[in-house]
N, C-alpha and C positions, 0 to 999 in steps of 0.2 A: 477359196481355200478350204471350204467345208468338206468336200469329198476326201482330200488327203488326210485331213485331221480326223475324220471318222475312221478311215482306214488305219490310222495310227493309234486309235483307241479312245478318241474323244468321247466323254460320257455326259457332258453338260455344258451349258453356257451361262455366263453371268448376264441375266436379262434386266434385272432391276438395279439401276444405278441412278444417282441424283441427276446426272447430266444427260441421261437418255431421254430423248423426246418420246412422246406417247406413240407416235408412228413407229419408232424404232422398237419400242417395247412390244407392240402388237406383232411386228414382223418377226422378232426373235422368239416370241411365244409360239407363233405358228410354226417356225422352223423346229423348235423343240418338240412340239406335238407331232409333227409329221415324221420326225426322225427318231422319236423315242428318247430324246435327250433329257437329262435332268436340268432343272431350272434353279439358278441361284441368284443372289443379289447381295449388294453391299454398299457401304457408304463411300468407299474409296477415299476415306478421310486420312490423308497422309501428312497434311501440313496445317497447323493451326491458323496460318495466315491465308488459307485458300478461299476464304469467303463464307464458309458455313461452319457452324460449331458441331462438334461430335455429338451425335444423338439427334440431329435435325432430320435425319433420314433413316428409315428402318424398313425392313421387310417383315411380313407376317408369316406365321407358320403355314397358313393357307397358300401363300404365294410360293413357298419353297417346300411344299409337302413331300414331293417325290424325293428331294434331296435328303430331307430328314429321315424318311423311310429307308433310303439306301444306306444311311449311316446308322440305322438301328434305333432311331429315336421316335 
């Protein structure tokens, strides 16, 4: 699905998520680098009963530097 999404204007991928395995993170990072995509991340914390507390997962500014720059931060 990547090619049609890029054609439709995809600008980034959520790479850093609590449930992503390290191998998936590395693969997504490589895709972003090779395609010039922005990298984002998040906790996907939607439900208090999902098994982890809000704040147990975070991303750093270094991990999402390009996204912050694109947003003017």
